[in-house]
N, C-alpha and C positions, 0 to 999 in steps of 0.2 A: 527240291533244294530251298529254302524262304529263300525269303530276297536277304534276308538277315545274315542266312551263313554265309550269298554269293558275296556280300558286298566286306564279310572279315575275309573272306578268300582275297581279294584283288587286293584290300586292305594289307595283308600281312605280307603281298605278293611287294606289295610299289613300295611300303617302312618297308623291308631288304632294302628290294634295289635300290632304293635313295639312301641307303646306309651312309655313303661317303657323301652323299651335300649335307646331308643331315650332320655329320660331323662338321661339314665347316662353317654351318649356322652355328651351330650350339654355343661358341664363344662370346654368342651378341648380344648386348642389354641394350633394348630398344625404347626407347618413350619416347610418344606423338609428337612430332610437336606443329605449334599450330601456326605452322606459318603465313596459312593462307589468308588468317584475315587482312579487309580491307585489298585483298588486291586479286584480279581478276584472276576467274578460277574455268580450267578449259572442262568439257562435256565430250566423251570420245562417243562416236556415234560409228558407226561401220555396217553395208552392206555393199556386197564383195563389186557386186555390179556396177553400182553407180547408178544415184540418182531417179538417171529416166530408168529406168531397169526396174524399179521398185514397185510392188505392187499395191493394190489398194492399202491393203491393211499398212503396210510400212509407209507410206505415205504419210496418213491417219495421224499415226504415232510419232514421224519428226514435226508434223504441224501441230501437234499439243506440245511438242519437248518448245518448238517456236515461239510456242499461244502463253505459254503459263510457263516458262524459265523464268527469270530473271535476269534480261535479257542486257542491262546497264552494268551488272555484274560477272557473267558469262560470257565465255565467246563453243559455242557450238559446232565443235570439227564433226563430218558428215565426210569421215573417209569409206573410199572403194578400193579395188588391186587398182587404179591407175597413181592415188596421192597419198596413202599413207604413205610413200618415200617420202615426203615432206617433213611428215616429224619422223620415222624411228626407220632404219634401216637393222631389217631381218638376218643372221646370216643364211647363208644359200641355199643352207639342208632345212631348213623350213619349205621354201618355196622348190624343191626337189619334191620332198616327200608328197607332195600336195595335188604337184602333177605327177606324182608316181603312185592318187591314189591311198596311198600309207596312211596322209590322214584326211582327213573333211574340210570344207571351211570353216564349220561351225572349228572346227578343231585349233586352225587357224588362227583365227578372232583368239582363240585364249592364250595364244602363247603373246598377238597382238594386244590384247590389250593388261598382258601384265609389265610388257615394258614399254605403254604407253604410263603407265601409271605404273610406273618405277623408276622416269624418266624425269617425268612432270608431274602427277600427281592428277587430282584431276576426278572426276564421275563421268564411270563407263556407266550407262546407259544403253541397255539392247535396241536396237533398228525396231524389236515387236513386245517393249512399253510405251504403255498411254501415259500422259500425265493427263490428269481429270480434273486437274484447281491448281487456282494460279500458287505458287514457291517463294515464302518471300527471302527477301539477301539471308534472315538470319539463319533459317534453318540449312543454307547451303555451307554458309562461317563457324556453325555451330557444329556439327559434325564432319571432326577429324578423321575421323575413319567409319564408315558409312555401308552397311547393306541389308535390305529386306531380310526381316527376321521374324519365322512363327512365332520362336520360344518355345517351341514343344517341337516331337517329331510328329511327325508329318504322315498319313498313310501312304504315300505312295506309289503307284503302281506299278513301279519299276525300283529297284535294288539304289538304293539313296544314300552315298553318307554323310551326306548336308546335314542329315535327319532336323533340319530349322532354324538350323542355326546359321544359316548365311546363304547367299544366292548371286552367282558370280554375274548375272543379269544385270544387276545392279549390286553398285562398287566405288564408294571412295575413296582416295588414298590425297595424305600426303605427298609429298616427290618424297622422292628415296624411303618409303618404308618399304626392309624387310620383306615383309611376305610375299610383296611381288615379282625382288628377287628371282628370292626364292622358287618360288612359279617357276621364273622362267628358265632360271637353270637345273631346274627340275625335270621338266620340257625338251631342251635341250640336250639332255643326260640320258634319256629317257628317247629319242628320236633320232641318235647317232647309233643306237643298239639293239631297235626293234627297228621291224617290217610293217606291223599290225600295229593297233588301238585294242587295248584290251578291255576299255568300256569308253563309250562316250563321254559320261563323266569325269574322267581319270583328273580333272582341273580338281572337280571335289575332291578327289581321294589325296588329293597333296594338298590342299586346305588342309584337311583332316588330319594329318602326318604333321604338316606343321603347329595345330592348331595343341597336338596331344603330345609335341616336342619343344615348345622354344615357348619359355612363361608369356612374353609378351605379345606371340599370338595369341594366345590363349587371353589374354588380358584383352586385349583387340576386339577381339571377336567380343567375348562376354559383356562385353561394355555398352553394346549395343541394343539398348533394351527393343523388345520387339514392336512389329512397325510394321501396316499395311498388312493387317490379320485378313483383306479379302480379297488381294492381288489374282487371285484367277478368278475372282468374280464375273465381272465385267465382261468378257466373252463368255464362262461355261453359263453362264445363269441368266443372264439379261439382255445379253446384243439383239436377239430375236425377238424380245417381247415389246410390245410398243413402249414407246420413249414416252417415259415422264418422267420431267425436268427435277421434278419436288424429289422424287426416287437418289435421280441422278444427284442432286444434292447432298442427300443423307448420305448415301453409299460413299462420297467423298473425303467426308466430313474426319472417317480415320482410315484413309486409304490415298494418298496421291498417288501412287503409280501400282499401272495393272497390265501385269501380264496377257501378254495379248498371242493373237498367232496367223500367220496369214495364207496355215492351211485349214482353216476353222473355215466352214460354211454355216456365213453370215449374209442375211439379206435383208437388202433398205428393208425390205413392205413384207408386213406379218400376209400370212392367206389371206387374211382380209382386205388386204389393200390399206392397214395404220403406218405409220412410219414403224422401223422397229428403233431400236436404242441403237444398233451400230447405226444404219442410215444417217440417222440427225447426227450422227460426231461425223459422220463425212458429209454433210449438206453442209453445217457449222466450219468446220473448219479446211477440210479441202481444197477452198480459196487461197487459201495461206500459201503466198511460195516459198517454194521449201530449196 
């Protein structure tokens, strides 16, 4: 079975299963309200185990956010299993399914991010996103809805329903955007009727269904121009190479957000004893308090 055939099968099942939810949202006529201009914007980051248990890579990413996001305009909330309830209450079925290992922590975070973005708006930035340079306030205020976007179908090594149109690891939304309530309601509807998750990227299938079903969802996603096209390059190609600050400056000119992985095998020094890009970033940033 090809990746495309697999996506078609899962999409078809989810599209039929969520028909009731889709019908509930079909009458909605939504236009993005840029109501966050001039207001402080929340940035939501989540690591289940908490700051003290973060791997070095995750601590590096959070430190990069604290350094490079405009602190005078945003509030970074680093959430974990103990403090997320200070901001949102999720139905008991979500934690029950997590405790029963029906869903993973990643799926729990999918539900959490949809609930937070719908209620508060702001940015969801995965804890494994490295912010490569200073972000000015205009970028935060001028993008009412935003996501990392290739703008073309990416040849992923796995079945990919997003097809380069969005990325759930980097999202920005105004409060009350129905896309995230749709995702939230879809997850609750699914969890109430399933004891297994059909696919790791189930949220992407939900977004794909919204994109195909609702004009406002398609228009919102299509309004985002291609951006951060080198999001995977910092870790995949250059993390273990000798650090070159001029090259780093070049890379970050068109890419602000880099997707990393705490499971990657990255070293602080090359076999020849030279500092790697990853090692230099740790040296430069990890003395920042998170």
